[in-house]
C-alpha positions in Angstrom: 14.2 -38.4 -11.2 13.1 -38.1 -7.3 10.1 -36.4 -7.5 10.2 -34.2 -4.3 6.5 -33.9 -2.5 5.1 -30.7 -0.2 3.2 -31.2 2.3 -0.3 -29.5 3.0 -1.5 -29.2 6.2 -5.0 -31.0 5.6 -6.6 -29.0 8.5 -6.4 -26.3 6.8 -7.6 -27.2 3.3 -10.4 -28.9 5.7 -10.9 -25.4 7.2 -10.8 -23.3 4.0 -13.3 -25.4 2.0 -15.4 -26.2 5.5 -15.8 -22.6 4.5 -15.9 -22.1 0.8 -18.9 -24.5 1.3 -20.5 -22.1 3.4 -20.2 -18.9 1.6 -22.9 -20.3 -1.5 -24.9 -19.3 1.9 -25.9 -15.8 3.1 -24.8 -15.8 6.9 -24.6 -12.2 9.2 -22.0 -15.3 11.6 -19.3 -16.7 9.7 -16.0 -14.8 9.6 -16.1 -11.7 6.6 -12.3 -13.4 5.6 -9.5 -15.8 6.3 -5.8 -14.2 7.4 -3.3 -16.5 6.3 -0.3 -15.7 8.3 2.9 -17.8 7.2 6.2 -16.4 8.0 8.5 -18.0 4.7 5.8 -17.7 2.5 5.9 -21.0 1.1 2.8 -23.1 3.1 1.0 -20.2 2.4 1.4 -20.9 -1.2 1.3 -24.8 -1.4 -2.3 -24.5 0.9 -3.7 -21.3 -1.2 -2.1 -24.0 -4.4 -4.2 -26.6 -3.1 -7.7 -24.4 -2.3 -7.5 -22.7 -5.8 -7.5 -26.9 -6.8 -10.3 -27.2 -4.9 -12.3 -23.7 -6.2 -11.4 -25.8 -9.8 -13.2 -28.5 -9.5 -16.6 -27.1 -8.2 -16.6 -25.0 -11.2 -15.9 -21.6 -8.8 -13.3 -19.0 -9.9 -10.7 -17.8 -8.1 -9.5 -14.5 -8.6 -6.0 -13.4 -7.6 -3.4 -10.1 -7.0 -0.6 -9.5 -5.0 1.3 -6.6 -3.2 4.9 -6.4 -4.3 7.3 -5.4 -2.1 9.6 -2.3 -2.8 6.5 -1.5 -5.4 3.2 0.8 -4.2 0.7 1.3 -6.2 -2.6 2.6 -5.2 -5.0 -0.7 -3.9 -2.5 -2.9 -4.4 -3.6 -6.7 -4.4 -7.2 -4.8 -5.0 -7.3 -3.4 -7.8 -5.5 -6.3 -9.6 -8.0 -8.4 -8.0 -9.9 -5.4 -9.5 -9.0 -5.7 -13.3 -9.1 -10.0 -13.3 -12.8 -9.1 -12.3 -13.8 -7.0 -15.1 -12.2 -9.3 -17.9 -14.1 -12.0 -16.7 -16.9 -10.4 -16.9 -17.1 -8.5 -19.5 -18.2 -10.7 -22.3 -21.8 -10.9 -20.2 -22.1 -8.9 -18.4 -20.5 -5.8 -20.4 -23.5 -3.0 -19.4 -22.0 -3.9 -15.0 -18.8 -2.3 -16.6 -20.7 0.4 -17.4 -22.0 1.5 -15.1 -18.5 1.7 -12.6 -16.5 2.7 -16.1 -15.6 6.4 -15.0 -13.5 4.4 -12.0 -12.2 1.5 -13.7 -10.9 3.3 -16.9 -9.2 6.1 -14.7 -8.0 3.1 -12.2 -7.2 0.8 -15.1 -6.3 3.3 -18.3 -6.3 -0.6 -20.8 -9.9 0.4 -20.7 -9.8 3.6 -22.1 -8.6 0.8 -25.8 -12.4 -0.1 -25.5 -15.0 1.9 -27.8 -17.2 2.3 -25.7 -15.2 4.3 -22.9 -12.7 5.9 -24.9 -15.1 9.4 -24.7 -15.2 8.5 -20.4 -13.2 11.6 -18.7 -10.9 11.8 -16.1 -10.9 12.1 -12.5 -9.2 15.0 -11.7 -9.6 17.6 -9.1 -11.0 21.2 -9.9 -9.2 23.2 -7.4 -6.1 22.4 -8.6 -6.9 23.1 -12.5 -8.4 26.4 -11.3 -4.9 27.2 -9.3 -2.8 26.5 -12.0 -4.8 27.0 -15.2 -7.5 30.1 -13.8 -10.4 26.8 -15.4 -13.3 27.2 -12.8 -14.7 25.0 -15.3 -14.1 22.1 -12.3 -14.9 24.9 -8.9 -18.8 23.6 -8.8 -18.2 19.9 -8.8 -15.3 21.2 -6.8 -17.4 21.6 -3.6 -19.5 19.0 -4.7 -17.3 16.7 -4.0 -14.5 18.1 -2.6 -12.5 14.8 -2.5 -12.5 12.0 -4.6 -11.0 9.0 -2.7 -14.1 8.2 -0.9 -16.2 8.2 -4.4 -13.7 5.5 -5.8 -13.6 3.3 -2.8 -16.6 3.1 -3.5 -16.8 2.0 -6.3 -14.4 -0.4 -5.6 -16.4 -2.0 -2.9 -19.1 -2.1 -4.6 -17.9 -3.1 -8.5 -16.4 -6.4 -6.3 -19.0 -7.0 -4.8 -21.7 -7.2 -8.2 -18.7 -8.4 -10.0 -18.3 -11.9 -7.3 -21.5 -11.8 -7.3 -22.4 -12.1 -11.4 -19.5 -14.2 -11.8 -20.9 -16.8 -8.7 -24.5 -17.1 -10.9 -22.7 -17.1 -13.8 -20.7 -20.7 -12.9 -23.6 -22.4 -10.3 -20.7 -21.8 -7.8 -19.7 -19.8 -5.4 -16.1 -17.6 -6.3 -12.8 -16.2 -3.9 -10.6 -13.7 -4.0 -7.1 -14.2 -2.4 -4.5 -11.5 -2.4 -1.4 -12.2 -1.2 2.0 -10.3 0.2 -0.9 -8.2 2.1 2.6 -7.6 4.5 3.4 -5.7 1.8 0.1 -3.8 1.7 -1.4 0.2 2.7 -3.6 1.2 5.6 -6.0 2.7 3.3 -6.2 -0.4 1.3 -7.0 -2.9 4.4 -9.2 -0.6 5.6 -11.2 -1.2 2.0 -10.4 -4.7 2.2 -11.9 -4.9 6.3 -15.1 -2.9 4.6 -15.5 -6.0 1.7 -15.4 -8.7 4.3 -18.5 -7.1 6.6 -19.5 -6.9 3.6 -19.6 -9.9 2.5 -21.8 -12.3 4.0 -23.9 -11.4 1.7 -22.2 -12.3 -1.5 -21.5 -15.8 -2.5 -17.9 -14.9 -1.8 -15.1 -16.2 0.3 -12.0 -13.8 0.8 -8.4 -14.6 1.6 -5.3 -12.6 2.8 -2.3 -14.6 2.7 0.8 -12.1 4.9 5.0 -13.1 6.1 3.5 -11.2 9.1 0.7 -9.1 10.7 1.9 -5.0 10.3 0.0 -3.0 12.9 -2.8 -2.7 10.5 -3.6 -6.0 9.4 -4.1 -7.3 13.2 -6.7 -4.0 13.9 -8.3 -3.9 11.3 -8.7 -7.5 9.8 -7.0 -9.8 13.2 -8.9 -7.7 15.8 -11.5 -6.2 13.4 -15.2 -6.4 14.4 -15.8 -9.3 13.3 -12.3 -10.3 13.5 -11.1 -12.4 10.3 -10.0 -15.9 10.5 -6.6 -17.0 11.5 -4.4 -20.0 9.6 -1.1 -20.4 11.1 0.4 -22.0 7.9 4.1 -22.3 9.9 7.3 -21.0 8.6 9.9 -18.7 10.3 9.0 -17.8 14.0 5.8 -15.9 12.9 3.0 -17.0 15.6 -0.4 -16.2 16.5 0.1 -16.7 20.4 2.5 -14.0 20.2 -1.0 -11.5 19.2 -3.5 -12.9 21.6 -4.9 -14.6 18.5 -6.4 -18.3 18.9 -4.7 -20.6 17.3 -6.6 -23.1 14.5 -5.5 -27.1 16.4 -2.1 -28.3 15.0 -2.8 -29.9 11.7 -2.6 -32.8 10.3 0.1 -33.0 7.0 -0.8 -34.4 3.7 1.7 -34.5 0.2 -0.1 -32.3 -2.6 
């Protein structure tokens, strides 16, 4: 039986490996994240699979989530990553989960089954309860907070960074957060991903996202953000970063994986 061998771009993999080695040191000059562009998606998957093996060999955690076309979900791939981070830190850092329990339990209902979280309240609109049911109890919270969305987003951001710091400390190696299918993402989550990248230089973590196209949100928030994410053109389709005024990495050599 003939085995097909897949090719991985040497320079692209080397760039990710170098970025991973650098993220073990706090440096405000490093890129906030890496955006892997691939019109078909198969080359990006091979590249990320090779990179995941490298991270595992180094002892680090590789945590991934994905957006799915036609299935809009609040926070999409980011929430999948948060869910896996919660599972990984649960055995050793339960206090971290307790600190963010209100947001985690409301966004990840499975955690309500944990005994310690069964009494955690629900995130609700006090104004809606008053209008629909005459319940005045939540009005004070409404006028104090008005909109819980920024509080939820802040919790997701801080929990993610605190969790990867804990994982990296336990493993003795930086962590990687990978977001697949970013072309199917929503504006709100991309804005949060940009914030995550802007704070990531303080933490032992590397962010990467794979996309089949540069949507307006990805281009304005990540590719042309301040600072911008680094771009890898993994090949496939007609996707060309140069067409968007973005710098392309040098044409890569290839190896069989």
